[in-house]
Each structure stands twice: as structure tokens, then as C-alpha cells.
Chimera marker file (.cmm) of the C-alpha trace (Angstrom):
<marker_set name="trace">
<marker id="1" x="-68.242" y="-32.462" z="16.654" r="1" g="1" b="0" radius="0.5"/>
<marker id="2" x="-70.362" y="-29.393" z="16.731" r="1" g="1" b="0" radius="0.5"/>
<marker id="3" x="-72.689" y="-28.126" z="14.117" r="1" g="1" b="0" radius="0.5"/>
<marker id="4" x="-72.145" y="-24.988" z="12.454" r="1" g="1" b="0" radius="0.5"/>
<marker id="5" x="-74.948" y="-23.447" z="13.704" r="1" g="1" b="0" radius="0.5"/>
<marker id="6" x="-74.833" y="-25.331" z="17.212" r="1" g="1" b="0" radius="0.5"/>
<marker id="7" x="-71.403" y="-23.503" z="17.698" r="1" g="1" b="0" radius="0.5"/>
<marker id="8" x="-73.984" y="-20.036" z="16.715" r="1" g="1" b="0" radius="0.5"/>
<marker id="9" x="-76.085" y="-21.063" z="19.395" r="1" g="1" b="0" radius="0.5"/>
<marker id="10" x="-73.422" y="-21.521" z="22.054" r="1" g="1" b="0" radius="0.5"/>
<marker id="11" x="-71.606" y="-18.628" z="21.031" r="1" g="1" b="0" radius="0.5"/>
<marker id="12" x="-74.546" y="-16.043" z="20.980" r="1" g="1" b="0" radius="0.5"/>
<marker id="13" x="-75.813" y="-17.358" z="24.863" r="1" g="1" b="0" radius="0.5"/>
<marker id="14" x="-72.229" y="-17.328" z="26.133" r="1" g="1" b="0" radius="0.5"/>
<marker id="15" x="-72.003" y="-14.066" z="24.986" r="1" g="1" b="0" radius="0.5"/>
<marker id="16" x="-75.353" y="-12.490" z="26.550" r="1" g="1" b="0" radius="0.5"/>
<marker id="17" x="-74.459" y="-14.650" z="29.339" r="1" g="1" b="0" radius="0.5"/>
<marker id="18" x="-70.842" y="-12.452" z="28.796" r="1" g="1" b="0" radius="0.5"/>
<marker id="19" x="-73.095" y="-9.247" z="28.800" r="1" g="1" b="0" radius="0.5"/>
<marker id="20" x="-75.901" y="-9.894" z="31.162" r="1" g="1" b="0" radius="0.5"/>
<marker id="21" x="-74.862" y="-11.848" z="33.911" r="1" g="1" b="0" radius="0.5"/>
<marker id="22" x="-73.404" y="-10.375" z="37.220" r="1" g="1" b="0" radius="0.5"/>
<marker id="23" x="-69.444" y="-9.826" z="36.775" r="1" g="1" b="0" radius="0.5"/>
<marker id="24" x="-68.068" y="-13.450" z="37.578" r="1" g="1" b="0" radius="0.5"/>
<marker id="25" x="-70.580" y="-15.636" z="35.432" r="1" g="1" b="0" radius="0.5"/>
<marker id="26" x="-69.533" y="-13.292" z="32.254" r="1" g="1" b="0" radius="0.5"/>
<marker id="27" x="-65.733" y="-13.652" z="33.130" r="1" g="1" b="0" radius="0.5"/>
<marker id="28" x="-66.335" y="-17.782" z="33.283" r="1" g="1" b="0" radius="0.5"/>
<marker id="29" x="-69.088" y="-17.509" z="29.938" r="1" g="1" b="0" radius="0.5"/>
<marker id="30" x="-66.022" y="-15.688" z="27.858" r="1" g="1" b="0" radius="0.5"/>
<marker id="31" x="-63.302" y="-18.102" z="29.244" r="1" g="1" b="0" radius="0.5"/>
<marker id="32" x="-65.991" y="-20.926" z="28.015" r="1" g="1" b="0" radius="0.5"/>
<marker id="33" x="-65.923" y="-19.298" z="24.754" r="1" g="1" b="0" radius="0.5"/>
<marker id="34" x="-62.094" y="-19.261" z="24.461" r="1" g="1" b="0" radius="0.5"/>
<marker id="35" x="-61.474" y="-22.978" z="25.651" r="1" g="1" b="0" radius="0.5"/>
<marker id="36" x="-64.277" y="-23.942" z="23.071" r="1" g="1" b="0" radius="0.5"/>
<marker id="37" x="-63.151" y="-21.341" z="20.275" r="1" g="1" b="0" radius="0.5"/>
<marker id="38" x="-59.120" y="-23.340" z="21.620" r="1" g="1" b="0" radius="0.5"/>
<marker id="39" x="-60.553" y="-26.787" z="20.582" r="1" g="1" b="0" radius="0.5"/>
<marker id="40" x="-62.597" y="-26.307" z="17.518" r="1" g="1" b="0" radius="0.5"/>
<marker id="41" x="-61.036" y="-26.662" z="13.967" r="1" g="1" b="0" radius="0.5"/>
<marker id="42" x="-59.168" y="-23.903" z="12.404" r="1" g="1" b="0" radius="0.5"/>
<marker id="43" x="-62.582" y="-23.100" z="10.116" r="1" g="1" b="0" radius="0.5"/>
<marker id="44" x="-64.947" y="-24.037" z="12.678" r="1" g="1" b="0" radius="0.5"/>
<marker id="45" x="-63.170" y="-21.152" z="15.204" r="1" g="1" b="0" radius="0.5"/>
<marker id="46" x="-62.829" y="-18.990" z="11.808" r="1" g="1" b="0" radius="0.5"/>
<marker id="47" x="-67.020" y="-19.048" z="11.654" r="1" g="1" b="0" radius="0.5"/>
<marker id="48" x="-67.818" y="-18.684" z="15.368" r="1" g="1" b="0" radius="0.5"/>
<marker id="49" x="-65.309" y="-15.618" z="15.131" r="1" g="1" b="0" radius="0.5"/>
<marker id="50" x="-66.959" y="-14.330" z="12.107" r="1" g="1" b="0" radius="0.5"/>
<marker id="51" x="-70.793" y="-15.025" z="13.539" r="1" g="1" b="0" radius="0.5"/>
<marker id="52" x="-73.054" y="-12.383" z="12.782" r="1" g="1" b="0" radius="0.5"/>
<marker id="53" x="-75.529" y="-13.274" z="15.524" r="1" g="1" b="0" radius="0.5"/>
<marker id="54" x="-74.984" y="-10.509" z="17.887" r="1" g="1" b="0" radius="0.5"/>
<marker id="55" x="-76.400" y="-9.771" z="21.509" r="1" g="1" b="0" radius="0.5"/>
<marker id="56" x="-78.273" y="-6.383" z="21.632" r="1" g="1" b="0" radius="0.5"/>
<marker id="57" x="-77.944" y="-3.671" z="23.827" r="1" g="1" b="0" radius="0.5"/>
<marker id="58" x="-80.491" y="-4.247" z="26.462" r="1" g="1" b="0" radius="0.5"/>
<marker id="59" x="-82.048" y="-1.951" z="29.304" r="1" g="1" b="0" radius="0.5"/>
<marker id="60" x="-79.402" y="-1.049" z="32.463" r="1" g="1" b="0" radius="0.5"/>
<marker id="61" x="-79.427" y="-3.921" z="35.111" r="1" g="1" b="0" radius="0.5"/>
<marker id="62" x="-80.322" y="-2.847" z="38.051" r="1" g="1" b="0" radius="0.5"/>
<marker id="63" x="-77.174" y="-3.474" z="40.330" r="1" g="1" b="0" radius="0.5"/>
<marker id="64" x="-77.605" y="-6.832" z="42.691" r="1" g="1" b="0" radius="0.5"/>
<marker id="65" x="-77.104" y="-6.012" z="46.372" r="1" g="1" b="0" radius="0.5"/>
<marker id="66" x="-74.724" y="-8.732" z="46.845" r="1" g="1" b="0" radius="0.5"/>
<marker id="67" x="-72.130" y="-11.117" z="45.267" r="1" g="1" b="0" radius="0.5"/>
<marker id="68" x="-74.406" y="-13.547" z="43.185" r="1" g="1" b="0" radius="0.5"/>
<marker id="69" x="-71.331" y="-16.416" z="43.744" r="1" g="1" b="0" radius="0.5"/>
<marker id="70" x="-72.543" y="-16.588" z="47.239" r="1" g="1" b="0" radius="0.5"/>
<marker id="71" x="-76.113" y="-17.290" z="45.797" r="1" g="1" b="0" radius="0.5"/>
<marker id="72" x="-74.911" y="-19.757" z="43.256" r="1" g="1" b="0" radius="0.5"/>
<marker id="73" x="-72.514" y="-21.654" z="45.741" r="1" g="1" b="0" radius="0.5"/>
<marker id="74" x="-75.085" y="-22.488" z="48.104" r="1" g="1" b="0" radius="0.5"/>
<marker id="75" x="-77.996" y="-23.427" z="44.801" r="1" g="1" b="0" radius="0.5"/>
<marker id="76" x="-74.990" y="-26.145" z="44.098" r="1" g="1" b="0" radius="0.5"/>
<marker id="77" x="-74.281" y="-27.376" z="47.909" r="1" g="1" b="0" radius="0.5"/>
<marker id="78" x="-78.218" y="-27.412" z="48.709" r="1" g="1" b="0" radius="0.5"/>
<marker id="79" x="-76.957" y="-24.780" z="51.767" r="1" g="1" b="0" radius="0.5"/>
<marker id="80" x="-79.255" y="-22.428" z="53.555" r="1" g="1" b="0" radius="0.5"/>
<marker id="81" x="-78.731" y="-18.732" z="52.999" r="1" g="1" b="0" radius="0.5"/>
<marker id="82" x="-79.813" y="-16.234" z="55.983" r="1" g="1" b="0" radius="0.5"/>
<marker id="83" x="-80.684" y="-12.916" z="53.660" r="1" g="1" b="0" radius="0.5"/>
<marker id="84" x="-81.724" y="-9.127" z="54.891" r="1" g="1" b="0" radius="0.5"/>
<marker id="85" x="-84.394" y="-8.424" z="52.498" r="1" g="1" b="0" radius="0.5"/>
<marker id="86" x="-85.603" y="-4.615" z="51.705" r="1" g="1" b="0" radius="0.5"/>
<marker id="87" x="-89.193" y="-5.288" z="49.968" r="1" g="1" b="0" radius="0.5"/>
<marker id="88" x="-90.530" y="-2.621" z="46.866" r="1" g="1" b="0" radius="0.5"/>
<marker id="89" x="-92.403" y="-1.063" z="49.861" r="1" g="1" b="0" radius="0.5"/>
<marker id="90" x="-89.344" y="-0.312" z="51.774" r="1" g="1" b="0" radius="0.5"/>
<marker id="91" x="-89.753" y="-3.246" z="54.636" r="1" g="1" b="0" radius="0.5"/>
<marker id="92" x="-86.697" y="-5.098" z="55.765" r="1" g="1" b="0" radius="0.5"/>
<marker id="93" x="-86.825" y="-8.348" z="56.741" r="1" g="1" b="0" radius="0.5"/>
<marker id="94" x="-84.886" y="-11.079" z="57.704" r="1" g="1" b="0" radius="0.5"/>
<marker id="95" x="-85.021" y="-14.289" z="56.239" r="1" g="1" b="0" radius="0.5"/>
<marker id="96" x="-83.419" y="-18.123" z="56.053" r="1" g="1" b="0" radius="0.5"/>
<marker id="97" x="-84.028" y="-19.128" z="52.741" r="1" g="1" b="0" radius="0.5"/>
<marker id="98" x="-83.231" y="-22.264" z="50.948" r="1" g="1" b="0" radius="0.5"/>
<marker id="99" x="-82.259" y="-21.411" z="47.067" r="1" g="1" b="0" radius="0.5"/>
<marker id="100" x="-82.590" y="-23.357" z="44.477" r="1" g="1" b="0" radius="0.5"/>
<marker id="101" x="-82.840" y="-21.186" z="41.024" r="1" g="1" b="0" radius="0.5"/>
<marker id="102" x="-81.307" y="-17.898" z="40.042" r="1" g="1" b="0" radius="0.5"/>
<marker id="103" x="-83.559" y="-16.164" z="36.929" r="1" g="1" b="0" radius="0.5"/>
<marker id="104" x="-81.093" y="-13.537" z="34.984" r="1" g="1" b="0" radius="0.5"/>
<marker id="105" x="-83.921" y="-11.356" z="33.213" r="1" g="1" b="0" radius="0.5"/>
<marker id="106" x="-82.970" y="-8.280" z="30.941" r="1" g="1" b="0" radius="0.5"/>
<marker id="107" x="-82.939" y="-6.062" z="33.969" r="1" g="1" b="0" radius="0.5"/>
<marker id="108" x="-82.649" y="-7.321" z="37.178" r="1" g="1" b="0" radius="0.5"/>
<marker id="109" x="-81.762" y="-11.295" z="38.763" r="1" g="1" b="0" radius="0.5"/>
<marker id="110" x="-84.008" y="-12.841" z="41.139" r="1" g="1" b="0" radius="0.5"/>
<marker id="111" x="-83.030" y="-15.867" z="43.395" r="1" g="1" b="0" radius="0.5"/>
<marker id="112" x="-86.429" y="-18.764" z="43.670" r="1" g="1" b="0" radius="0.5"/>
<marker id="113" x="-85.664" y="-19.921" z="47.162" r="1" g="1" b="0" radius="0.5"/>
<marker id="114" x="-87.970" y="-21.647" z="49.993" r="1" g="1" b="0" radius="0.5"/>
<marker id="115" x="-88.359" y="-18.907" z="52.650" r="1" g="1" b="0" radius="0.5"/>
<marker id="116" x="-88.578" y="-20.708" z="55.829" r="1" g="1" b="0" radius="0.5"/>
<marker id="117" x="-90.528" y="-17.459" z="57.519" r="1" g="1" b="0" radius="0.5"/>
<marker id="118" x="-93.404" y="-17.897" z="55.191" r="1" g="1" b="0" radius="0.5"/>
<marker id="119" x="-93.326" y="-22.068" z="54.758" r="1" g="1" b="0" radius="0.5"/>
<marker id="120" x="-93.491" y="-21.290" z="51.271" r="1" g="1" b="0" radius="0.5"/>
<marker id="121" x="-91.187" y="-20.316" z="48.061" r="1" g="1" b="0" radius="0.5"/>
<marker id="122" x="-90.804" y="-17.332" z="47.234" r="1" g="1" b="0" radius="0.5"/>
<marker id="123" x="-89.126" y="-14.579" z="44.731" r="1" g="1" b="0" radius="0.5"/>
<marker id="124" x="-86.293" y="-12.150" z="46.041" r="1" g="1" b="0" radius="0.5"/>
<marker id="125" x="-84.799" y="-9.632" z="43.811" r="1" g="1" b="0" radius="0.5"/>
<marker id="126" x="-81.307" y="-9.614" z="43.612" r="1" g="1" b="0" radius="0.5"/>
<marker id="127" x="-81.190" y="-5.800" z="44.209" r="1" g="1" b="0" radius="0.5"/>
<marker id="128" x="-83.673" y="-5.864" z="47.159" r="1" g="1" b="0" radius="0.5"/>
<marker id="129" x="-80.763" y="-8.463" z="49.062" r="1" g="1" b="0" radius="0.5"/>
<marker id="130" x="-79.083" y="-6.662" z="51.724" r="1" g="1" b="0" radius="0.5"/>
<marker id="131" x="-77.036" y="-8.802" z="52.885" r="1" g="1" b="0" radius="0.5"/>
<marker id="132" x="-76.660" y="-12.618" z="52.434" r="1" g="1" b="0" radius="0.5"/>
<marker id="133" x="-74.612" y="-15.398" z="55.233" r="1" g="1" b="0" radius="0.5"/>
<marker id="134" x="-74.150" y="-18.465" z="53.755" r="1" g="1" b="0" radius="0.5"/>
<marker id="135" x="-75.007" y="-21.434" z="56.401" r="1" g="1" b="0" radius="0.5"/>
<marker id="136" x="-73.520" y="-24.048" z="56.652" r="1" g="1" b="0" radius="0.5"/>
<marker id="137" x="-76.461" y="-26.293" z="57.377" r="1" g="1" b="0" radius="0.5"/>
<marker id="138" x="-77.917" y="-28.208" z="54.095" r="1" g="1" b="0" radius="0.5"/>
<marker id="139" x="-81.526" y="-27.761" z="53.298" r="1" g="1" b="0" radius="0.5"/>
<marker id="140" x="-83.914" y="-30.829" z="53.941" r="1" g="1" b="0" radius="0.5"/>
<marker id="141" x="-85.365" y="-31.469" z="50.480" r="1" g="1" b="0" radius="0.5"/>
<marker id="142" x="-83.042" y="-31.988" z="47.625" r="1" g="1" b="0" radius="0.5"/>
<marker id="143" x="-82.755" y="-29.006" z="44.341" r="1" g="1" b="0" radius="0.5"/>
<marker id="144" x="-84.158" y="-30.948" z="42.225" r="1" g="1" b="0" radius="0.5"/>
<marker id="145" x="-87.106" y="-31.608" z="44.306" r="1" g="1" b="0" radius="0.5"/>
<marker id="146" x="-87.277" y="-27.968" z="45.162" r="1" g="1" b="0" radius="0.5"/>
<marker id="147" x="-87.216" y="-26.852" z="41.450" r="1" g="1" b="0" radius="0.5"/>
<marker id="148" x="-90.273" y="-29.317" z="40.445" r="1" g="1" b="0" radius="0.5"/>
<marker id="149" x="-92.612" y="-28.394" z="43.046" r="1" g="1" b="0" radius="0.5"/>
<marker id="150" x="-92.166" y="-24.209" z="41.476" r="1" g="1" b="0" radius="0.5"/>
<marker id="151" x="-92.436" y="-25.567" z="37.871" r="1" g="1" b="0" radius="0.5"/>
<marker id="152" x="-95.360" y="-26.991" z="38.189" r="1" g="1" b="0" radius="0.5"/>
<marker id="153" x="-96.770" y="-24.266" z="40.521" r="1" g="1" b="0" radius="0.5"/>
<marker id="154" x="-95.628" y="-21.855" z="37.710" r="1" g="1" b="0" radius="0.5"/>
<marker id="155" x="-97.238" y="-23.882" z="34.806" r="1" g="1" b="0" radius="0.5"/>
<marker id="156" x="-93.328" y="-24.106" z="33.855" r="1" g="1" b="0" radius="0.5"/>
<marker id="157" x="-92.357" y="-27.140" z="31.649" r="1" g="1" b="0" radius="0.5"/>
<marker id="158" x="-89.135" y="-28.735" z="32.259" r="1" g="1" b="0" radius="0.5"/>
<marker id="159" x="-86.347" y="-29.016" z="29.555" r="1" g="1" b="0" radius="0.5"/>
<link id1="1" id2="2" r="1" g="1" b="0" radius="0.2"/>
<link id1="2" id2="3" r="1" g="1" b="0" radius="0.2"/>
<link id1="3" id2="4" r="1" g="1" b="0" radius="0.2"/>
<link id1="4" id2="5" r="1" g="1" b="0" radius="0.2"/>
<link id1="5" id2="6" r="1" g="1" b="0" radius="0.2"/>
<link id1="6" id2="7" r="1" g="1" b="0" radius="0.2"/>
<link id1="7" id2="8" r="1" g="1" b="0" radius="0.2"/>
<link id1="8" id2="9" r="1" g="1" b="0" radius="0.2"/>
<link id1="9" id2="10" r="1" g="1" b="0" radius="0.2"/>
<link id1="10" id2="11" r="1" g="1" b="0" radius="0.2"/>
<link id1="11" id2="12" r="1" g="1" b="0" radius="0.2"/>
<link id1="12" id2="13" r="1" g="1" b="0" radius="0.2"/>
<link id1="13" id2="14" r="1" g="1" b="0" radius="0.2"/>
<link id1="14" id2="15" r="1" g="1" b="0" radius="0.2"/>
<link id1="15" id2="16" r="1" g="1" b="0" radius="0.2"/>
<link id1="16" id2="17" r="1" g="1" b="0" radius="0.2"/>
<link id1="17" id2="18" r="1" g="1" b="0" radius="0.2"/>
<link id1="18" id2="19" r="1" g="1" b="0" radius="0.2"/>
<link id1="19" id2="20" r="1" g="1" b="0" radius="0.2"/>
<link id1="20" id2="21" r="1" g="1" b="0" radius="0.2"/>
<link id1="21" id2="22" r="1" g="1" b="0" radius="0.2"/>
<link id1="22" id2="23" r="1" g="1" b="0" radius="0.2"/>
<link id1="23" id2="24" r="1" g="1" b="0" radius="0.2"/>
<link id1="24" id2="25" r="1" g="1" b="0" radius="0.2"/>
<link id1="25" id2="26" r="1" g="1" b="0" radius="0.2"/>
<link id1="26" id2="27" r="1" g="1" b="0" radius="0.2"/>
<link id1="27" id2="28" r="1" g="1" b="0" radius="0.2"/>
<link id1="28" id2="29" r="1" g="1" b="0" radius="0.2"/>
<link id1="29" id2="30" r="1" g="1" b="0" radius="0.2"/>
<link id1="30" id2="31" r="1" g="1" b="0" radius="0.2"/>
<link id1="31" id2="32" r="1" g="1" b="0" radius="0.2"/>
<link id1="32" id2="33" r="1" g="1" b="0" radius="0.2"/>
<link id1="33" id2="34" r="1" g="1" b="0" radius="0.2"/>
<link id1="34" id2="35" r="1" g="1" b="0" radius="0.2"/>
<link id1="35" id2="36" r="1" g="1" b="0" radius="0.2"/>
<link id1="36" id2="37" r="1" g="1" b="0" radius="0.2"/>
<link id1="37" id2="38" r="1" g="1" b="0" radius="0.2"/>
<link id1="38" id2="39" r="1" g="1" b="0" radius="0.2"/>
<link id1="39" id2="40" r="1" g="1" b="0" radius="0.2"/>
<link id1="40" id2="41" r="1" g="1" b="0" radius="0.2"/>
<link id1="41" id2="42" r="1" g="1" b="0" radius="0.2"/>
<link id1="42" id2="43" r="1" g="1" b="0" radius="0.2"/>
<link id1="43" id2="44" r="1" g="1" b="0" radius="0.2"/>
<link id1="44" id2="45" r="1" g="1" b="0" radius="0.2"/>
<link id1="45" id2="46" r="1" g="1" b="0" radius="0.2"/>
<link id1="46" id2="47" r="1" g="1" b="0" radius="0.2"/>
<link id1="47" id2="48" r="1" g="1" b="0" radius="0.2"/>
<link id1="48" id2="49" r="1" g="1" b="0" radius="0.2"/>
<link id1="49" id2="50" r="1" g="1" b="0" radius="0.2"/>
<link id1="50" id2="51" r="1" g="1" b="0" radius="0.2"/>
<link id1="51" id2="52" r="1" g="1" b="0" radius="0.2"/>
<link id1="52" id2="53" r="1" g="1" b="0" radius="0.2"/>
<link id1="53" id2="54" r="1" g="1" b="0" radius="0.2"/>
<link id1="54" id2="55" r="1" g="1" b="0" radius="0.2"/>
<link id1="55" id2="56" r="1" g="1" b="0" radius="0.2"/>
<link id1="56" id2="57" r="1" g="1" b="0" radius="0.2"/>
<link id1="57" id2="58" r="1" g="1" b="0" radius="0.2"/>
<link id1="58" id2="59" r="1" g="1" b="0" radius="0.2"/>
<link id1="59" id2="60" r="1" g="1" b="0" radius="0.2"/>
<link id1="60" id2="61" r="1" g="1" b="0" radius="0.2"/>
<link id1="61" id2="62" r="1" g="1" b="0" radius="0.2"/>
<link id1="62" id2="63" r="1" g="1" b="0" radius="0.2"/>
<link id1="63" id2="64" r="1" g="1" b="0" radius="0.2"/>
<link id1="64" id2="65" r="1" g="1" b="0" radius="0.2"/>
<link id1="65" id2="66" r="1" g="1" b="0" radius="0.2"/>
<link id1="66" id2="67" r="1" g="1" b="0" radius="0.2"/>
<link id1="67" id2="68" r="1" g="1" b="0" radius="0.2"/>
<link id1="68" id2="69" r="1" g="1" b="0" radius="0.2"/>
<link id1="69" id2="70" r="1" g="1" b="0" radius="0.2"/>
<link id1="70" id2="71" r="1" g="1" b="0" radius="0.2"/>
<link id1="71" id2="72" r="1" g="1" b="0" radius="0.2"/>
<link id1="72" id2="73" r="1" g="1" b="0" radius="0.2"/>
<link id1="73" id2="74" r="1" g="1" b="0" radius="0.2"/>
<link id1="74" id2="75" r="1" g="1" b="0" radius="0.2"/>
<link id1="75" id2="76" r="1" g="1" b="0" radius="0.2"/>
<link id1="76" id2="77" r="1" g="1" b="0" radius="0.2"/>
<link id1="77" id2="78" r="1" g="1" b="0" radius="0.2"/>
<link id1="78" id2="79" r="1" g="1" b="0" radius="0.2"/>
<link id1="79" id2="80" r="1" g="1" b="0" radius="0.2"/>
<link id1="80" id2="81" r="1" g="1" b="0" radius="0.2"/>
<link id1="81" id2="82" r="1" g="1" b="0" radius="0.2"/>
<link id1="82" id2="83" r="1" g="1" b="0" radius="0.2"/>
<link id1="83" id2="84" r="1" g="1" b="0" radius="0.2"/>
<link id1="84" id2="85" r="1" g="1" b="0" radius="0.2"/>
<link id1="85" id2="86" r="1" g="1" b="0" radius="0.2"/>
<link id1="86" id2="87" r="1" g="1" b="0" radius="0.2"/>
<link id1="87" id2="88" r="1" g="1" b="0" radius="0.2"/>
<link id1="88" id2="89" r="1" g="1" b="0" radius="0.2"/>
<link id1="89" id2="90" r="1" g="1" b="0" radius="0.2"/>
<link id1="90" id2="91" r="1" g="1" b="0" radius="0.2"/>
<link id1="91" id2="92" r="1" g="1" b="0" radius="0.2"/>
<link id1="92" id2="93" r="1" g="1" b="0" radius="0.2"/>
<link id1="93" id2="94" r="1" g="1" b="0" radius="0.2"/>
<link id1="94" id2="95" r="1" g="1" b="0" radius="0.2"/>
<link id1="95" id2="96" r="1" g="1" b="0" radius="0.2"/>
<link id1="96" id2="97" r="1" g="1" b="0" radius="0.2"/>
<link id1="97" id2="98" r="1" g="1" b="0" radius="0.2"/>
<link id1="98" id2="99" r="1" g="1" b="0" radius="0.2"/>
<link id1="99" id2="100" r="1" g="1" b="0" radius="0.2"/>
<link id1="100" id2="101" r="1" g="1" b="0" radius="0.2"/>
<link id1="101" id2="102" r="1" g="1" b="0" radius="0.2"/>
<link id1="102" id2="103" r="1" g="1" b="0" radius="0.2"/>
<link id1="103" id2="104" r="1" g="1" b="0" radius="0.2"/>
<link id1="104" id2="105" r="1" g="1" b="0" radius="0.2"/>
<link id1="105" id2="106" r="1" g="1" b="0" radius="0.2"/>
<link id1="106" id2="107" r="1" g="1" b="0" radius="0.2"/>
<link id1="107" id2="108" r="1" g="1" b="0" radius="0.2"/>
<link id1="108" id2="109" r="1" g="1" b="0" radius="0.2"/>
<link id1="109" id2="110" r="1" g="1" b="0" radius="0.2"/>
<link id1="110" id2="111" r="1" g="1" b="0" radius="0.2"/>
<link id1="111" id2="112" r="1" g="1" b="0" radius="0.2"/>
<link id1="112" id2="113" r="1" g="1" b="0" radius="0.2"/>
<link id1="113" id2="114" r="1" g="1" b="0" radius="0.2"/>
<link id1="114" id2="115" r="1" g="1" b="0" radius="0.2"/>
<link id1="115" id2="116" r="1" g="1" b="0" radius="0.2"/>
<link id1="116" id2="117" r="1" g="1" b="0" radius="0.2"/>
<link id1="117" id2="118" r="1" g="1" b="0" radius="0.2"/>
<link id1="118" id2="119" r="1" g="1" b="0" radius="0.2"/>
<link id1="119" id2="120" r="1" g="1" b="0" radius="0.2"/>
<link id1="120" id2="121" r="1" g="1" b="0" radius="0.2"/>
<link id1="121" id2="122" r="1" g="1" b="0" radius="0.2"/>
<link id1="122" id2="123" r="1" g="1" b="0" radius="0.2"/>
<link id1="123" id2="124" r="1" g="1" b="0" radius="0.2"/>
<link id1="124" id2="125" r="1" g="1" b="0" radius="0.2"/>
<link id1="125" id2="126" r="1" g="1" b="0" radius="0.2"/>
<link id1="126" id2="127" r="1" g="1" b="0" radius="0.2"/>
<link id1="127" id2="128" r="1" g="1" b="0" radius="0.2"/>
<link id1="128" id2="129" r="1" g="1" b="0" radius="0.2"/>
<link id1="129" id2="130" r="1" g="1" b="0" radius="0.2"/>
<link id1="130" id2="131" r="1" g="1" b="0" radius="0.2"/>
<link id1="131" id2="132" r="1" g="1" b="0" radius="0.2"/>
<link id1="132" id2="133" r="1" g="1" b="0" radius="0.2"/>
<link id1="133" id2="134" r="1" g="1" b="0" radius="0.2"/>
<link id1="134" id2="135" r="1" g="1" b="0" radius="0.2"/>
<link id1="135" id2="136" r="1" g="1" b="0" radius="0.2"/>
<link id1="136" id2="137" r="1" g="1" b="0" radius="0.2"/>
<link id1="137" id2="138" r="1" g="1" b="0" radius="0.2"/>
<link id1="138" id2="139" r="1" g="1" b="0" radius="0.2"/>
<link id1="139" id2="140" r="1" g="1" b="0" radius="0.2"/>
<link id1="140" id2="141" r="1" g="1" b="0" radius="0.2"/>
<link id1="141" id2="142" r="1" g="1" b="0" radius="0.2"/>
<link id1="142" id2="143" r="1" g="1" b="0" radius="0.2"/>
<link id1="143" id2="144" r="1" g="1" b="0" radius="0.2"/>
<link id1="144" id2="145" r="1" g="1" b="0" radius="0.2"/>
<link id1="145" id2="146" r="1" g="1" b="0" radius="0.2"/>
<link id1="146" id2="147" r="1" g="1" b="0" radius="0.2"/>
<link id1="147" id2="148" r="1" g="1" b="0" radius="0.2"/>
<link id1="148" id2="149" r="1" g="1" b="0" radius="0.2"/>
<link id1="149" id2="150" r="1" g="1" b="0" radius="0.2"/>
<link id1="150" id2="151" r="1" g="1" b="0" radius="0.2"/>
<link id1="151" id2="152" r="1" g="1" b="0" radius="0.2"/>
<link id1="152" id2="153" r="1" g="1" b="0" radius="0.2"/>
<link id1="153" id2="154" r="1" g="1" b="0" radius="0.2"/>
<link id1="154" id2="155" r="1" g="1" b="0" radius="0.2"/>
<link id1="155" id2="156" r="1" g="1" b="0" radius="0.2"/>
<link id1="156" id2="157" r="1" g="1" b="0" radius="0.2"/>
<link id1="157" id2="158" r="1" g="1" b="0" radius="0.2"/>
<link id1="158" id2="159" r="1" g="1" b="0" radius="0.2"/>
</marker_set>
């Protein structure tokens, strides 16, 4: 069974996702929290419901240009995406990318992907992705290998 602090950590994290992630992921987080609550003994469920750990309001989230559920499915399936992207200067480009991570920040979301056009790992702000099409083609490298390479290049320790 979960310890009391583990339940608080789960509830706090799930509440943050429910509040700050995209709609589909937020709804999934709320469903997960309800399922966890349903299997907890009554005393732990009561403590989880009465938790004083709150998710504070953040700045408004910059709207996503596309449905991030499509990106998450491509990441899970190691499938390529075709995207239309508009950079910060307004220049448009078409890219074939191999998405392997999706970062949720306080105000925006970022897809991390290998970009075939640039031949390198690139970061794509979700609000600047104009369109996304899931492709049947799998990318030739494993998602975990790409993630490891990116973490090493960015100096981010594995967890």
C-alpha cells in the first residue's frame, strides 16, 4: 500500500497534470486519480481528498496548434510525423520528424524530435505546429536511444 506522502505526491502530480496538460491528458489524469481513490482504504482515501497540497494558478497556457494526443500516439508507436511549422519569425516549413518526447512547461509545450530536414534533434513549440499528420512509417532508431542522446547533449540526468 502507498505511504501517506506517496499518496500526497501522486495526488499533487495528477492534479497538476489535470490542470496544466492538454484536455485529453488532463481528463486521463482525473480518471486515474478516481481509480486510485477507489482502491484505497477509506482512511487513506479521506486523507487524499483532504490534502492541503494545492496546485496554484499559473500563467495562461499558450494554445496548442494541434491535438497533442496525435503526438503522444506517434511517440508511443515510434512513428514519424509530417508537420507544418512556423518559427518565431513567422517562417513556415514542412518537416518529417521522429518525435520522442513531449515537455510540459508552465506556459507552453514542446515536442522534442529528430528532424529529417535538419539532420538533428530539434525542439518544436506545440503552439507553432500548424498541422500534424501521423505517418505509417516507423522511425529507424529506438525512442529510448534518441531520448538518451538528447539527455546527454542537454546535460539532463536520466531518472
